[in-house]
N, CA, C and O atoms as a MOPAC input file, in Angstrom:
PM7 MOZYME 1SCF
protein

 N     23.34000 1  -109.54600 1    38.60300 1
 C     23.77100 1  -108.96400 1    37.35400 1
 C     22.87400 1  -107.80200 1    36.95300 1
 O     23.35900 1  -106.78400 1    36.46000 1
 N     21.55900 1  -107.95000 1    37.16200 1
 C     20.62700 1  -106.88500 1    36.82600 1
 C     20.87600 1  -105.62300 1    37.65400 1
 O     20.77900 1  -104.50500 1    37.14700 1
 N     21.19600 1  -105.81800 1    38.92700 1
 C     21.44100 1  -104.66500 1    39.79700 1
 C     22.69700 1  -103.91000 1    39.34900 1
 O     22.73200 1  -102.68000 1    39.38500 1
 N     23.71200 1  -104.64000 1    38.93500 1
 C     24.94000 1  -103.99800 1    38.48000 1
 C     24.69700 1  -103.26200 1    37.16600 1
 O     25.23800 1  -102.17600 1    36.95700 1
 N     23.89000 1  -103.84300 1    36.28000 1
 C     23.57800 1  -103.21100 1    35.00300 1
 C     22.76300 1  -101.93400 1    35.21200 1
 O     23.00300 1  -100.92100 1    34.55600 1
 N     21.80700 1  -101.99300 1    36.12500 1
 C     20.98300 1  -100.81200 1    36.42600 1
 C     21.84300 1   -99.72200 1    37.06300 1
 O     21.70300 1   -98.54600 1    36.72800 1
 N     22.72200 1  -100.10300 1    37.97200 1
 C     23.59700 1   -99.13400 1    38.62800 1
 C     24.53000 1   -98.48000 1    37.60100 1
 O     24.74400 1   -97.26800 1    37.64600 1
 N     25.07500 1   -99.26000 1    36.69100 1
 C     25.95700 1   -98.71400 1    35.66500 1
 C     25.19400 1   -97.77000 1    34.73500 1
 O     25.71600 1   -96.72500 1    34.34600 1
 N     23.96500 1   -98.13300 1    34.37900 1
 C     23.15000 1   -97.28400 1    33.51800 1
 C     22.83800 1   -95.96100 1    34.21100 1
 O     22.88200 1   -94.90400 1    33.58200 1
 N     22.52700 1   -96.01800 1    35.48400 1
 C     22.23800 1   -94.79200 1    36.23500 1
 C     23.47800 1   -93.90200 1    36.35600 1
 O     23.38300 1   -92.68000 1    36.24600 1
 N     24.64200 1   -94.52500 1    36.58200 1
 C     25.86800 1   -93.74500 1    36.67900 1
 C     26.19300 1   -93.06300 1    35.35700 1
 O     26.57900 1   -91.89400 1    35.33500 1
 N     26.04000 1   -93.78800 1    34.26100 1
 C     26.30500 1   -93.20100 1    32.95500 1
 C     25.28700 1   -92.11900 1    32.61100 1
 O     25.63900 1   -91.09900 1    32.01900 1
 N     24.04900 1   -92.33400 1    32.97300 1
 C     23.02000 1   -91.33600 1    32.71900 1
 C     23.27700 1   -90.08600 1    33.56000 1
 O     23.02700 1   -88.96800 1    33.11000 1
 N     23.76600 1   -90.27600 1    34.75800 1
 C     24.07800 1   -89.15300 1    35.63200 1
 C     25.19600 1   -88.29200 1    35.08900 1
 O     25.22300 1   -87.08300 1    35.32400 1
 N     26.12100 1   -88.90300 1    34.36300 1
 C     27.22500 1   -88.13700 1    33.78800 1
 C     26.76400 1   -87.24600 1    32.63700 1
 O     27.35700 1   -86.19400 1    32.39700 1
 N     25.73500 1   -87.64700 1    31.93600 1
 C     25.28800 1   -86.87900 1    30.78400 1
 C     24.31200 1   -85.76700 1    31.15600 1
 O     24.04700 1   -84.88900 1    30.33500 1
 N     23.77900 1   -85.78200 1    32.36000 1
 C     22.85500 1   -84.73200 1    32.79800 1
 C     23.66100 1   -83.50300 1    33.19500 1
 O     24.60100 1   -83.59700 1    33.98500 1
 N     23.29400 1   -82.36300 1    32.65100 1
 C     23.98300 1   -81.12400 1    32.97400 1
 C     23.58800 1   -80.65100 1    34.36100 1
 O     22.48100 1   -80.90100 1    34.83800 1
 N     24.49800 1   -79.98100 1    34.97500 1
 C     24.24500 1   -79.40100 1    36.27400 1
 C     23.21900 1   -78.27600 1    36.10400 1
 O     23.46100 1   -77.36000 1    35.31700 1
 N     22.10300 1   -78.31000 1    36.79900 1
 C     21.09000 1   -77.25300 1    36.63100 1
 C     21.59600 1   -75.86900 1    37.04400 1
 O     21.05900 1   -74.86000 1    36.58700 1
 N     22.61700 1   -75.80500 1    37.89900 1
 C     23.15900 1   -74.50900 1    38.30200 1
 C     23.91500 1   -73.83200 1    37.16100 1
 O     24.05200 1   -72.60900 1    37.14500 1
 N     24.41500 1   -74.64300 1    36.18800 1
 C     25.09000 1   -74.04300 1    35.03900 1
 C     24.12200 1   -73.26700 1    34.15400 1
 O     24.53400 1   -72.32900 1    33.47100 1
 N     22.86300 1   -73.63500 1    34.15100 1
 C     21.87200 1   -72.95800 1    33.32000 1
 C     21.40800 1   -71.63900 1    33.92900 1
 O     20.85300 1   -70.79500 1    33.22500 1
 N     21.62800 1   -71.45300 1    35.21800 1
 C     21.22900 1   -70.22200 1    35.89700 1
 C     22.30300 1   -69.15800 1    35.72200 1
 O     23.49500 1   -69.46300 1    35.73600 1
 N     21.88700 1   -67.94000 1    35.55900 1
 C     22.82800 1   -66.83300 1    35.51000 1
 C     22.23600 1   -65.67700 1    36.30500 1
 O     21.01500 1   -65.54900 1    36.40300 1
 N     23.08600 1   -64.84500 1    36.86600 1
 C     22.56400 1   -63.72900 1    37.65600 1
 C     21.86100 1   -62.70800 1    36.77000 1
 O     22.17200 1   -62.57500 1    35.58600 1
 N     20.92200 1   -61.99900 1    37.35200 1
 C     20.21300 1   -60.93500 1    36.64000 1
 C     21.15500 1   -59.76300 1    36.46000 1
 O     21.80400 1   -59.33400 1    37.41400 1
 N     21.23600 1   -59.24000 1    35.24200 1
 C     22.09600 1   -58.10400 1    34.95000 1
 C     21.21500 1   -56.91500 1    34.59800 1
 O     20.43900 1   -56.95800 1    33.64400 1
 N     21.34900 1   -55.85700 1    35.38100 1
 C     20.50600 1   -54.68400 1    35.18300 1
 C     20.99500 1   -53.84900 1    34.00700 1
 O     22.15300 1   -53.95100 1    33.60000 1
 N     20.10900 1   -53.02800 1    33.46700 1
 C     20.45900 1   -52.08200 1    32.41300 1
 C     21.16400 1   -50.90400 1    33.06600 1
 O     20.69800 1   -50.36700 1    34.07100 1
 N     22.28700 1   -50.51000 1    32.48900 1
 C     23.09500 1   -49.44000 1    33.06600 1
 C     23.33800 1   -48.36800 1    32.01500 1
 O     23.78700 1   -48.66200 1    30.90700 1
 N     23.03700 1   -47.12100 1    32.37000 1
 C     23.38100 1   -45.98100 1    31.52600 1
 C     24.31400 1   -45.08900 1    32.32600 1
 O     23.96900 1   -44.62300 1    33.41100 1
 N     25.49800 1   -44.85800 1    31.77800 1
 C     26.47000 1   -44.00300 1    32.44100 1
 C     26.86400 1   -42.88700 1    31.49700 1
 O     27.09000 1   -43.11700 1    30.30900 1
 N     26.94500 1   -41.70400 1    32.01600 1
 C     27.42900 1   -40.59500 1    31.21400 1
 C     26.35100 1   -39.62100 1    30.81600 1
 O     25.28000 1   -39.55500 1    31.41900 1
 N     26.66600 1   -38.86000 1    29.77200 1
 C     25.81600 1   -37.77000 1    29.31200 1
 C     25.12600 1   -38.14100 1    28.00700 1
 O     25.77700 1   -38.59600 1    27.06600 1
 N     23.83100 1   -37.95200 1    27.94500 1
 C     23.06000 1   -38.16000 1    26.71400 1
 C     23.10500 1   -36.85700 1    25.92800 1
 O     22.45800 1   -35.88000 1    26.30400 1
 N     23.87100 1   -36.83900 1    24.83500 1
 C     24.00200 1   -35.65200 1    23.98900 1
 C     23.26500 1   -35.93600 1    22.68800 1
 O     23.58500 1   -36.89400 1    21.98400 1
 N     22.27600 1   -35.10100 1    22.36900 1
 C     21.45500 1   -35.31700 1    21.17800 1
 C     21.87000 1   -34.36400 1    20.06300 1
 O     22.63200 1   -33.42200 1    20.28000 1
 N     21.35200 1   -34.63000 1    18.86300 1
 C     21.60300 1   -33.74700 1    17.72800 1
 C     21.04500 1   -32.34600 1    17.99700 1
 O     21.65300 1   -31.35000 1    17.60600 1
 N     19.91000 1   -32.27200 1    18.65300 1
 C     19.31200 1   -30.96600 1    18.97200 1
 C     20.24300 1   -30.14000 1    19.85600 1
 O     20.36600 1   -28.92900 1    19.67200 1
 N     20.89800 1   -30.79400 1    20.81200 1
 C     21.84700 1   -30.08000 1    21.66900 1
 C     23.03100 1   -29.57800 1    20.85400 1
 O     23.47500 1   -28.44300 1    21.03200 1
 N     23.54200 1   -30.41900 1    19.96100 1
 C     24.69700 1   -30.03700 1    19.15600 1
 C     24.37500 1   -28.89800 1    18.19800 1
 O     25.24300 1   -28.07900 1    17.89800 1
 N     23.12900 1   -28.83700 1    17.71200 1
 C     22.73100 1   -27.75500 1    16.80500 1
 C     22.74700 1   -26.40000 1    17.49500 1
 O     22.92900 1   -25.37000 1    16.84500 1
 N     22.55800 1   -26.39700 1    18.81200 1
 C     22.52700 1   -25.13700 1    19.55400 1
 C     23.92300 1   -24.56100 1    19.80200 1
 O     24.06100 1   -23.37800 1    20.11400 1
 N     24.95200 1   -25.39000 1    19.66400 1
 C     26.31200 1   -24.93000 1    19.93200 1
 C     26.84800 1   -24.09900 1    18.77500 1
 O     26.65800 1   -24.44100 1    17.60800 1
 N     27.51100 1   -23.01500 1    19.11100 1
 C     28.11700 1   -22.11900 1    18.12700 1
 C     29.55400 1   -21.83400 1    18.56700 1
 O     29.81700 1   -21.69700 1    19.76200 1
 N     30.47400 1   -21.74500 1    17.62600 1
 C     31.84000 1   -21.35900 1    17.99300 1
 C     31.83800 1   -19.99200 1    18.68100 1
 O     31.09400 1   -19.09000 1    18.29600 1
 N     32.67400 1   -19.85800 1    19.69400 1
 C     32.76200 1   -18.59700 1    20.42700 1
 C     31.93100 1   -18.57800 1    21.70000 1
 O     31.98700 1   -17.60200 1    22.44700 1
 N     31.16400 1   -19.62500 1    21.96900 1
 C     30.36500 1   -19.66800 1    23.20700 1
 C     31.29200 1   -19.82600 1    24.41300 1
 O     32.37500 1   -20.40200 1    24.31400 1
 N     30.84600 1   -19.30900 1    25.53600 1
 C     31.61300 1   -19.43500 1    26.77100 1
 C     31.40500 1   -20.82300 1    27.35700 1
 O     30.43900 1   -21.50200 1    27.00900 1
 N     32.30400 1   -21.25600 1    28.24700 1
 C     32.12500 1   -22.55900 1    28.88400 1
 C     30.80200 1   -22.68900 1    29.64600 1
 O     30.20900 1   -23.76700 1    29.67500 1
 N     30.34000 1   -21.60100 1    30.25800 1
 C     29.06900 1   -21.68300 1    30.98300 1
 C     27.88700 1   -21.87600 1    30.02900 1
 O     26.92000 1   -22.55500 1    30.37500 1
 N     27.95600 1   -21.29200 1    28.84100 1
 C     26.89200 1   -21.49000 1    27.85700 1
 C     26.88900 1   -22.93700 1    27.35300 1
 O     25.82800 1   -23.53400 1    27.17100 1
 N     28.08000 1   -23.49300 1    27.13000 1
 C     28.18200 1   -24.88700 1    26.68600 1
 C     27.66800 1   -25.82300 1    27.78000 1
 O     26.97100 1   -26.79800 1    27.49800 1
 N     28.01800 1   -25.51600 1    29.02800 1
 C     27.55200 1   -26.34600 1    30.15500 1
 C     26.02800 1   -26.27100 1    30.27800 1
 O     25.39200 1   -27.26300 1    30.63300 1
 N     25.43900 1   -25.11400 1    29.99200 1
 C     23.98800 1   -24.97000 1    30.04900 1
 C     23.31300 1   -25.86000 1    29.00400 1
 O     22.26700 1   -26.44900 1    29.27900 1
 N     23.89900 1   -25.96500 1    27.80800 1
 C     23.30300 1   -26.74300 1    26.72000 1
 C     23.56200 1   -28.23500 1    26.88700 1
 O     22.63600 1   -29.04000 1    26.78700 1
 N     24.81500 1   -28.61100 1    27.14200 1
 C     25.17800 1   -30.03000 1    27.17500 1
 C     25.15500 1   -30.64300 1    28.56900 1
 O     25.12500 1   -31.86600 1    28.70500 1
 N     25.16700 1   -29.82600 1    29.58300 1
 C     25.24300 1   -30.34700 1    30.94300 1
 C     26.68600 1   -30.39900 1    31.41000 1
 O     27.60300 1   -30.04000 1    30.67100 1
 N     26.87900 1   -30.84500 1    32.63200 1
 C     28.21700 1   -30.94600 1    33.18900 1
 C     28.96900 1   -32.08300 1    32.51000 1
 O     28.43600 1   -33.18800 1    32.40600 1
 N     30.18600 1   -31.84400 1    32.05000 1
 C     30.92600 1   -32.91200 1    31.37300 1
 C     31.28600 1   -34.02700 1    32.34300 1
 O     31.52000 1   -33.79400 1    33.52900 1
 N     31.32400 1   -35.23400 1    31.81200 1
 C     31.68700 1   -36.38400 1    32.63400 1
 C     33.16000 1   -36.33500 1    33.00100 1
 O     33.54000 1   -36.69800 1    34.11400 1
 N     33.98400 1   -35.89000 1    32.07500 1
 C     35.42400 1   -35.86000 1    32.31000 1
 C     35.95100 1   -34.46000 1    32.00800 1
 O     35.77300 1   -33.94100 1    30.90600 1
 N     36.59700 1   -33.86100 1    32.99800 1
 C     37.33000 1   -32.61500 1    32.79600 1
 C     38.76200 1   -32.91900 1    33.20700 1
 O     39.04000 1   -33.13800 1    34.38600 1
 N     39.65900 1   -32.93100 1    32.24900 1
 C     41.05500 1   -33.24800 1    32.49300 1
 C     41.70300 1   -32.10000 1    33.25400 1
 O     41.71100 1   -30.97200 1    32.76100 1
 N     42.24700 1   -32.35400 1    34.44000 1
 C     42.85100 1   -31.25400 1    35.19900 1
 C     44.11000 1   -30.69200 1    34.54000 1
 O     44.53600 1   -29.58300 1    34.86300 1
 N     44.70500 1   -31.44700 1    33.62300 1
 C     45.91300 1   -30.98000 1    32.95500 1
 C     45.60600 1   -30.23900 1    31.65200 1
 O     46.44400 1   -29.48600 1    31.15600 1
 N     44.40700 1   -30.44900 1    31.09600 1
 C     43.98900 1   -29.75200 1    29.87600 1
 C     42.58600 1   -29.20900 1    30.10700 1
 O     41.59700 1   -29.86200 1    29.77400 1
 N     42.50400 1   -28.02700 1    30.67300 1
 C     41.20700 1   -27.44800 1    31.02000 1
 C     40.45500 1   -26.92300 1    29.81100 1
 O     39.31400 1   -26.47800 1    29.93400 1
 N     41.08300 1   -26.96900 1    28.64600 1
 C     40.43600 1   -26.50000 1    27.43100 1
 C     39.72300 1   -27.63100 1    26.68200 1
 O     39.38100 1   -27.48300 1    25.50900 1
 N     39.50900 1   -28.72700 1    27.34500 1
 C     38.86800 1   -29.88700 1    26.71200 1
 C     37.89000 1   -30.53500 1    27.69500 1
 O     38.26000 1   -30.87200 1    28.82000 1
 N     36.64000 1   -30.70600 1    27.25700 1
 C     35.62500 1   -31.39000 1    28.05400 1
 C     35.16600 1   -32.61600 1    27.28600 1
 O     34.89100 1   -32.54100 1    26.08900 1
 N     35.08400 1   -33.73100 1    27.96700 1
 C     34.64300 1   -34.97400 1    27.33600 1
 C     33.27400 1   -35.38800 1    27.88000 1
 O     33.07000 1   -35.50100 1    29.08900 1
 N     32.36000 1   -35.60500 1    26.96100 1
 C     31.02700 1   -36.09900 1    27.28600 1
 C     30.96000 1   -37.54200 1    26.77800 1
 O     31.01200 1   -37.78300 1    25.57200 1
 N     30.84800 1   -38.48600 1    27.69300 1
 C     30.89200 1   -39.90100 1    27.35100 1
 C     29.55900 1   -40.53200 1    27.71600 1
 O     28.98300 1   -40.22500 1    28.76000 1
 N     29.06700 1   -41.42000 1    26.84800 1
 C     27.83600 1   -42.16400 1    27.12000 1
 C     28.10200 1   -43.64000 1    26.88700 1
 O     28.68500 1   -44.02400 1    25.87300 1
 N     27.67200 1   -44.46000 1    27.82900 1
 C     27.80100 1   -45.91300 1    27.70400 1
 C     26.51500 1   -46.53500 1    28.23200 1
 O     26.12700 1   -46.30500 1    29.37700 1
 N     25.85400 1   -47.33000 1    27.38100 1
 C     24.59900 1   -47.98400 1    27.75100 1
 C     24.79800 1   -49.48900 1    27.64900 1
 O     25.19200 1   -50.00300 1    26.60200 1
 N     24.52100 1   -50.19400 1    28.74900 1
 C     24.60600 1   -51.65600 1    28.78500 1
 C     23.23100 1   -52.22500 1    29.06400 1
 O     22.50800 1   -51.73800 1    29.93300 1
 N     22.87600 1   -53.26000 1    28.32200 1
 C     21.63500 1   -53.98800 1    28.55900 1
 C     21.98700 1   -55.45700 1    28.68900 1
 O     22.60300 1   -56.03400 1    27.79300 1
 N     21.60200 1   -56.05700 1    29.79200 1
 C     21.87800 1   -57.46500 1    30.09500 1
 C     23.37500 1   -57.75700 1    30.02000 1
 O     23.77400 1   -58.83400 1    29.57800 1
 N     24.20400 1   -56.80800 1    30.44800 1
 C     25.63200 1   -57.02600 1    30.50100 1
 C     26.36900 1   -56.79800 1    29.19000 1
 O     27.58500 1   -56.98300 1    29.14000 1
 N     25.68000 1   -56.40500 1    28.13200 1
 C     26.31800 1   -56.17000 1    26.84000 1
 C     26.19800 1   -54.69400 1    26.47200 1
 O     25.14800 1   -54.08100 1    26.66300 1
 N     27.27300 1   -54.13600 1    25.94700 1
 C     27.28600 1   -52.72700 1    25.56000 1
 C     26.42200 1   -52.55000 1    24.31700 1
 O     26.68200 1   -53.15000 1    23.27500 1
 N     25.38700 1   -51.71300 1    24.44300 1
 C     24.46200 1   -51.45000 1    23.34300 1
 C     24.86700 1   -50.16800 1    22.61200 1
 O     24.76000 1   -50.07900 1    21.38900 1
 N     25.32900 1   -49.18800 1    23.37000 1
 C     25.65500 1   -47.88900 1    22.79200 1
 C     26.85200 1   -47.29400 1    23.53100 1
 O     26.92400 1   -47.34100 1    24.75900 1
 N     27.78000 1   -46.74000 1    22.77400 1
 C     28.93500 1   -46.05700 1    23.36100 1
 C     29.26700 1   -44.85700 1    22.47800 1
 O     29.52600 1   -45.00400 1    21.28400 1
 N     29.25400 1   -43.67200 1    23.07900 1
 C     29.52500 1   -42.43500 1    22.34400 1
 C     30.50500 1   -41.57500 1    23.12500 1
 O     30.63000 1   -41.67900 1    24.34500 1
 N     31.19200 1   -40.72600 1    22.38100 1
 C     32.11000 1   -39.77700 1    23.01100 1
 C     32.06400 1   -38.46600 1    22.22600 1
 O     32.25700 1   -38.45300 1    21.01000 1
 N     31.80900 1   -37.37700 1    22.92700 1
 C     31.80300 1   -36.03000 1    22.34900 1
 C     32.84800 1   -35.22300 1    23.11400 1
 O     32.92300 1   -35.30100 1    24.34000 1
 N     33.64100 1   -34.46000 1    22.40000 1
 C     34.65300 1   -33.62600 1    23.03600 1
 C     34.43100 1   -32.18000 1    22.62400 1
 O     34.37800 1   -31.85900 1    21.43700 1
 N     34.30200 1   -31.31000 1    23.62200 1
 C     34.19000 1   -29.87100 1    23.38600 1
 C     35.58100 1   -29.27900 1    23.61600 1
 O     36.16900 1   -29.44500 1    24.68400 1
 N     36.09300 1   -28.59100 1    22.60600 1
 C     37.43700 1   -28.02100 1    22.67500 1
 C     37.30300 1   -26.50400 1    22.77800 1
 O     36.59200 1   -25.87200 1    21.99600 1
 N     38.00600 1   -25.93200 1    23.76700 1
 C     37.96900 1   -24.49000 1    24.00100 1
 C     39.33900 1   -23.89000 1    23.70100 1
 O     40.37200 1   -24.54800 1    23.82600 1
 N     39.31200 1   -22.61400 1    23.30000 1
 C     40.54300 1   -21.86000 1    23.10900 1
 C     40.27800 1   -20.44300 1    23.58800 1
 O     39.35500 1   -19.78400 1    23.11000 1
 N     41.07800 1   -19.97800 1    24.52400 1
 C     40.90600 1   -18.64500 1    25.11700 1
 C     39.50700 1   -18.47400 1    25.71100 1
 O     38.85500 1   -17.45200 1    25.50100 1
 N     39.05900 1   -19.48000 1    26.44900 1
 C     37.75500 1   -19.45800 1    27.13200 1
 C     36.56900 1   -19.31300 1    26.17600 1
 O     35.51700 1   -18.81200 1    26.57300 1
 N     36.72700 1   -19.74300 1    24.92700 1
 C     35.64600 1   -19.73900 1    23.93600 1
 C     35.62500 1   -21.09800 1    23.25400 1
 O     36.66500 1   -21.73300 1    23.07700 1
 N     34.42300 1   -21.54100 1    22.87100 1
 C     34.28100 1   -22.82600 1    22.19600 1
 C     34.92600 1   -22.75500 1    20.81900 1
 O     34.56200 1   -21.92100 1    19.99000 1
 N     35.88500 1   -23.64100 1    20.58900 1
 C     36.57200 1   -23.68900 1    19.30500 1
 C     35.88800 1   -24.68300 1    18.37200 1
 O     35.73300 1   -24.40900 1    17.18200 1
 N     35.47300 1   -25.84600 1    18.90500 1
 C     34.84800 1   -26.85200 1    18.06200 1
 C     34.42100 1   -28.08000 1    18.85500 1
 O     34.68600 1   -28.20300 1    20.05100 1
 N     33.75400 1   -28.97800 1    18.14800 1
 C     33.24700 1   -30.22900 1    18.71500 1
 C     33.86300 1   -31.37800 1    17.93100 1
 O     33.92400 1   -31.34400 1    16.70200 1
 N     34.31700 1   -32.39300 1    18.65400 1
 C     34.85700 1   -33.60500 1    18.04200 1
 C     34.14100 1   -34.79300 1    18.65000 1
 O     33.58000 1   -34.69100 1    19.74100 1
 N     34.15500 1   -35.92300 1    17.95100 1
 C     33.62100 1   -37.12300 1    18.55300 1
 C     32.78300 1   -37.97700 1    17.63900 1
 O     32.78900 1   -37.79500 1    16.42100 1
 N     32.05500 1   -38.91800 1    18.23100 1
 C     31.27900 1   -39.91800 1    17.50500 1
 C     30.00200 1   -39.35100 1    16.89500 1
 O     29.62900 1   -39.72100 1    15.78100 1
 N     29.33200 1   -38.46000 1    17.61200 1
 C     28.09100 1   -37.88500 1    17.11100 1
 C     28.44700 1   -36.57800 1    16.43900 1
 O     28.98200 1   -35.67500 1    17.08100 1
 N     28.15800 1   -36.46600 1    15.15500 1
 C     28.51900 1   -35.26400 1    14.40900 1
 C     27.32900 1   -34.33600 1    14.29600 1
 O     26.18900 1   -34.80000 1    14.29800 1
 N     27.56100 1   -33.04600 1    14.19800 1
 C     26.46000 1   -32.10300 1    14.02900 1
 C     25.82000 1   -32.24100 1    12.65300 1
 O     26.33900 1   -32.94300 1    11.78600 1
 N     24.70600 1   -31.57500 1    12.46200 1
 C     23.98400 1   -31.63300 1    11.18800 1
 C     24.87900 1   -31.14900 1    10.05500 1
 O     25.81800 1   -30.38900 1    10.28800 1
 N     24.59500 1   -31.58300 1     8.82900 1
 C     25.45500 1   -31.31900 1     7.67000 1
 C     25.67400 1   -29.83300 1     7.43100 1
 O     26.77300 1   -29.43700 1     7.04300 1
 N     24.67100 1   -29.00400 1     7.64800 1
 C     24.77800 1   -27.57900 1     7.37500 1
 C     25.75200 1   -26.86100 1     8.28100 1
 O     26.35900 1   -25.87500 1     7.86500 1
 N     25.92000 1   -27.32100 1     9.50100 1
 C     26.77700 1   -26.61900 1    10.44600 1
 C     28.04100 1   -27.39700 1    10.76600 1
 O     28.73700 1   -27.05800 1    11.72400 1
 N     28.36100 1   -28.43300 1     9.99200 1
 C     29.52100 1   -29.27600 1    10.28500 1
 C     30.82100 1   -28.49700 1    10.21600 1
 O     31.68500 1   -28.68000 1    11.07300 1
 N     30.98900 1   -27.63200 1     9.22100 1
 C     32.23400 1   -26.89100 1     9.09000 1
 C     32.43600 1   -25.93100 1    10.26000 1
 O     33.54700 1   -25.78700 1    10.76800 1
 N     31.36700 1   -25.28400 1    10.67700 1
 C     31.47200 1   -24.32800 1    11.77700 1
 C     31.76800 1   -25.03800 1    13.09300 1
 O     32.54700 1   -24.53500 1    13.90300 1
 N     31.15500 1   -26.20400 1    13.31900 1
 C     31.30900 1   -26.89200 1    14.57500 1
 C     32.70600 1   -27.49100 1    14.74500 1
 O     33.20100 1   -27.58300 1    15.86900 1
 N     33.33500 1   -27.89100 1    13.67400 1
 C     34.62300 1   -28.53500 1    13.78500 1
 C     35.74800 1   -27.52400 1    13.89400 1
 O     36.90200 1   -27.89900 1    14.09600 1
 N     35.42300 1   -26.23600 1    13.76300 1
 C     36.40900 1   -25.20500 1    13.92800 1
 C     37.20800 1   -24.91300 1    12.66700 1
 O     38.21500 1   -24.20900 1    12.73600 1
 N     36.79000 1   -25.43300 1    11.51500 1
 C     37.49100 1   -25.15000 1    10.27200 1
 C     36.93300 1   -23.88100 1     9.65800 1
 O     35.72400 1   -23.65600 1     9.72100 1
 N     37.77900 1   -23.03800 1     9.06200 1
 C     37.27900 1   -21.76900 1     8.49600 1
 C     36.46200 1   -21.96800 1     7.25300 1
 O     35.97800 1   -20.99800 1     6.67000 1

């Protein structure tokens, strides 16, 4: 009777113990994808700049739509331990090969906001 009681206790105890492999998780590296666009970079942009001048200031855009060559998208995505920490999108809009304005998540400084958005 004692052996059966001990065996039953061990079986029940075994059911309540968690699998140690469930506690393990793979290491997830920090990932930064895209273009880091700062306020200082945005302050340097002026309406009427050529695409090469914009590329010099902001760098090569991550996305250039082949169907709309008058729009460049600068996207930034930062992940730490598998979770998105930061996500930004800046769009440079051109008209007649000149910078018309900037749109997106990061806005230019208050003094130049009207000029950057292309509003008169």
